[in-house]
mmCIF file of the C-alpha atoms, coordinates in Angstrom:
data_MODEL
# 
_entry.id   MODEL 
# 
loop_
_atom_site.group_PDB 
_atom_site.id 
_atom_site.type_symbol 
_atom_site.label_atom_id 
_atom_site.label_alt_id 
_atom_site.label_comp_id 
_atom_site.label_asym_id 
_atom_site.label_entity_id 
_atom_site.label_seq_id 
_atom_site.pdbx_PDB_ins_code 
_atom_site.Cartn_x 
_atom_site.Cartn_y 
_atom_site.Cartn_z 
_atom_site.occupancy 
_atom_site.B_iso_or_equiv 
_atom_site.pdbx_formal_charge 
_atom_site.auth_seq_id 
_atom_site.auth_comp_id 
_atom_site.auth_asym_id 
_atom_site.auth_atom_id 
_atom_site.pdbx_PDB_model_num 
ATOM 1  C CA . MET A 1 1  ? 54.584 272.908 212.493 1.00 0.00 ? 1  MET A CA 1 
ATOM 2  C CA . LEU A 1 2  ? 55.135 271.911 216.106 1.00 0.00 ? 2  LEU A CA 1 
ATOM 3  C CA . THR A 1 3  ? 55.286 268.269 217.043 1.00 0.00 ? 3  THR A CA 1 
ATOM 4  C CA . GLY A 1 4  ? 54.204 266.596 220.247 1.00 0.00 ? 4  GLY A CA 1 
ATOM 5  C CA . ASN A 1 5  ? 51.119 267.281 222.310 1.00 0.00 ? 5  ASN A CA 1 
ATOM 6  C CA . LEU A 1 6  ? 49.375 270.281 220.762 1.00 0.00 ? 6  LEU A CA 1 
ATOM 7  C CA . LYS A 1 7  ? 46.874 270.789 223.573 1.00 0.00 ? 7  LYS A CA 1 
ATOM 8  C CA . PRO A 1 8  ? 49.411 272.340 225.972 1.00 0.00 ? 8  PRO A CA 1 
ATOM 9  C CA . SER A 1 9  ? 50.950 274.268 223.067 1.00 0.00 ? 9  SER A CA 1 
ATOM 10 C CA . SER A 1 10 ? 47.636 275.856 222.122 1.00 0.00 ? 10 SER A CA 1 
ATOM 11 C CA . ARG A 1 11 ? 46.863 276.753 225.698 1.00 0.00 ? 11 ARG A CA 1 
ATOM 12 C CA . HIS A 1 12 ? 50.340 278.198 226.190 1.00 0.00 ? 12 HIS A CA 1 
ATOM 13 C CA . TRP A 1 13 ? 50.349 280.354 223.081 1.00 0.00 ? 13 TRP A CA 1 
ATOM 14 C CA . LYS A 1 14 ? 46.824 281.618 223.530 1.00 0.00 ? 14 LYS A CA 1 
ATOM 15 C CA . ASP A 1 15 ? 46.952 282.314 227.256 1.00 0.00 ? 15 ASP A CA 1 
ATOM 16 C CA . ARG A 1 16 ? 50.482 283.335 228.071 1.00 0.00 ? 16 ARG A CA 1 
ATOM 17 C CA . ALA A 1 17 ? 51.614 284.875 224.812 1.00 0.00 ? 17 ALA A CA 1 
ATOM 18 C CA . GLY A 1 18 ? 48.299 286.567 224.046 1.00 0.00 ? 18 GLY A CA 1 
ATOM 19 C CA . CYS A 1 19 ? 48.087 285.190 220.508 1.00 0.00 ? 19 CYS A CA 1 
ATOM 20 C CA . ASP A 1 20 ? 44.731 285.031 218.776 1.00 0.00 ? 20 ASP A CA 1 
ATOM 21 C CA . THR A 1 21 ? 43.257 281.863 217.291 1.00 0.00 ? 21 THR A CA 1 
ATOM 22 C CA . LYS A 1 22 ? 44.676 282.398 213.793 1.00 0.00 ? 22 LYS A CA 1 
ATOM 23 C CA . GLN A 1 23 ? 48.151 283.086 215.144 1.00 0.00 ? 23 GLN A CA 1 
ATOM 24 C CA . VAL A 1 24 ? 48.113 279.954 217.302 1.00 0.00 ? 24 VAL A CA 1 
ATOM 25 C CA . GLY A 1 25 ? 46.883 277.928 214.335 1.00 0.00 ? 25 GLY A CA 1 
ATOM 26 C CA . ALA A 1 26 ? 49.758 279.225 212.245 1.00 0.00 ? 26 ALA A CA 1 
ATOM 27 C CA . ILE A 1 27 ? 52.234 278.214 214.936 1.00 0.00 ? 27 ILE A CA 1 
ATOM 28 C CA . THR A 1 28 ? 50.774 274.785 215.743 1.00 0.00 ? 28 THR A CA 1 
ATOM 29 C CA . GLY A 1 29 ? 49.274 273.819 212.385 1.00 0.00 ? 29 GLY A CA 1 
ATOM 30 C CA . GLN A 1 30 ? 45.849 273.395 213.987 1.00 0.00 ? 30 GLN A CA 1 
ATOM 31 C CA . SER A 1 31 ? 42.536 274.625 212.651 1.00 0.00 ? 31 SER A CA 1 
ATOM 32 C CA . GLY A 1 32 ? 40.861 277.514 214.417 1.00 0.00 ? 32 GLY A CA 1 
ATOM 33 C CA . ASN A 1 33 ? 38.248 275.124 215.812 1.00 0.00 ? 33 ASN A CA 1 
ATOM 34 C CA . MET A 1 34 ? 40.917 272.898 217.372 1.00 0.00 ? 34 MET A CA 1 
ATOM 35 C CA . VAL A 1 35 ? 42.763 275.870 218.876 1.00 0.00 ? 35 VAL A CA 1 
ATOM 36 C CA . ASP A 1 36 ? 39.514 277.099 220.421 1.00 0.00 ? 36 ASP A CA 1 
ATOM 37 C CA . TYR A 1 37 ? 38.686 273.606 221.656 1.00 0.00 ? 37 TYR A CA 1 
ATOM 38 C CA . TYR A 1 38 ? 42.016 273.185 223.403 1.00 0.00 ? 38 TYR A CA 1 
ATOM 39 C CA . ALA A 1 39 ? 42.084 276.726 224.780 1.00 0.00 ? 39 ALA A CA 1 
ATOM 40 C CA . ARG A 1 40 ? 38.562 276.589 226.222 1.00 0.00 ? 40 ARG A CA 1 
ATOM 41 C CA . GLU A 1 41 ? 39.778 275.405 229.615 1.00 0.00 ? 41 GLU A CA 1 
ATOM 42 C CA . ILE A 1 42 ? 42.102 278.397 229.985 1.00 0.00 ? 42 ILE A CA 1 
ATOM 43 C CA . ASP A 1 43 ? 39.301 280.780 229.020 1.00 0.00 ? 43 ASP A CA 1 
ATOM 44 C CA . GLN A 1 44 ? 37.000 279.192 231.599 1.00 0.00 ? 44 GLN A CA 1 
ATOM 45 C CA . GLU A 1 45 ? 39.659 279.470 234.309 1.00 0.00 ? 45 GLU A CA 1 
ATOM 46 C CA . ARG A 1 46 ? 40.209 283.137 233.512 1.00 0.00 ? 46 ARG A CA 1 
ATOM 47 C CA . LEU A 1 47 ? 36.478 283.931 233.528 1.00 0.00 ? 47 LEU A CA 1 
ATOM 48 C CA . ALA A 1 48 ? 35.979 282.067 236.805 1.00 0.00 ? 48 ALA A CA 1 
ATOM 49 C CA . LYS A 1 49 ? 38.792 284.014 238.460 1.00 0.00 ? 49 LYS A CA 1 
ATOM 50 C CA . VAL A 1 50 ? 37.360 287.348 237.315 1.00 0.00 ? 50 VAL A CA 1 
ATOM 51 C CA . ALA A 1 51 ? 33.896 286.357 238.555 1.00 0.00 ? 51 ALA A CA 1 
ATOM 52 C CA . MET A 1 52 ? 35.216 285.235 241.943 1.00 0.00 ? 52 MET A CA 1 
ATOM 53 C CA . ASP A 1 53 ? 37.213 288.455 242.338 1.00 0.00 ? 53 ASP A CA 1 
ATOM 54 C CA . LYS A 1 54 ? 34.096 290.518 241.586 1.00 0.00 ? 54 LYS A CA 1 
ATOM 55 C CA . TYR A 1 55 ? 32.058 288.462 244.028 1.00 0.00 ? 55 TYR A CA 1 
ATOM 56 C CA . ALA A 1 56 ? 34.677 288.861 246.757 1.00 0.00 ? 56 ALA A CA 1 
ATOM 57 C CA . GLU A 1 57 ? 34.734 292.630 246.217 1.00 0.00 ? 57 GLU A CA 1 
ATOM 58 C CA . TRP A 1 58 ? 30.944 292.779 246.344 1.00 0.00 ? 58 TRP A CA 1 
ATOM 59 C CA . THR A 1 59 ? 30.799 290.857 249.636 1.00 0.00 ? 59 THR A CA 1 
ATOM 60 C CA . LYS A 1 60 ? 33.394 293.210 251.166 1.00 0.00 ? 60 LYS A CA 1 
ATOM 61 C CA . THR A 1 61 ? 31.299 296.221 250.121 1.00 0.00 ? 61 THR A CA 1 
ATOM 62 C CA . GLU A 1 62 ? 28.108 294.696 251.495 1.00 0.00 ? 62 GLU A CA 1 
ATOM 63 C CA . GLN A 1 63 ? 29.760 293.816 254.811 1.00 0.00 ? 63 GLN A CA 1 
ATOM 64 C CA . LYS A 1 64 ? 31.209 297.323 255.208 1.00 0.00 ? 64 LYS A CA 1 
ATOM 65 C CA . SER A 1 65 ? 27.771 298.841 254.683 1.00 0.00 ? 65 SER A CA 1 
ATOM 66 C CA . GLY A 1 66 ? 26.501 296.882 257.685 1.00 0.00 ? 66 GLY A CA 1 
ATOM 67 C CA . GLU A 1 67 ? 24.071 294.742 255.737 1.00 0.00 ? 67 GLU A CA 1 
ATOM 68 C CA . VAL A 1 68 ? 23.940 291.040 256.339 1.00 0.00 ? 68 VAL A CA 1 
ATOM 69 C CA . VAL A 1 69 ? 25.152 289.093 253.350 1.00 0.00 ? 69 VAL A CA 1 
ATOM 70 C CA . LYS A 1 70 ? 23.069 285.979 252.737 1.00 0.00 ? 70 LYS A CA 1 
ATOM 71 C CA . TYR A 1 71 ? 24.191 283.318 250.345 1.00 0.00 ? 71 TYR A CA 1 
ATOM 72 C CA . ALA A 1 72 ? 21.780 281.335 248.243 1.00 0.00 ? 72 ALA A CA 1 
ATOM 73 C CA . VAL A 1 73 ? 22.779 277.743 247.733 1.00 0.00 ? 73 VAL A CA 1 
# 
């Protein structure tokens, strides 16, 4: 079992190494719930980046077609 702060360890193993929850738990000694809890921030960052990339691509397409892009706030 790893010692020290397990939050960065869980995030590291799950995000950068591509390990699943059970694999990270085996490495860190954490339960699956704790691994998911600590890795949630990384998952949110990844989803936000994908969404922003899609939005940016959509706005480029809309602007090329000559339509005015209006943003709802």
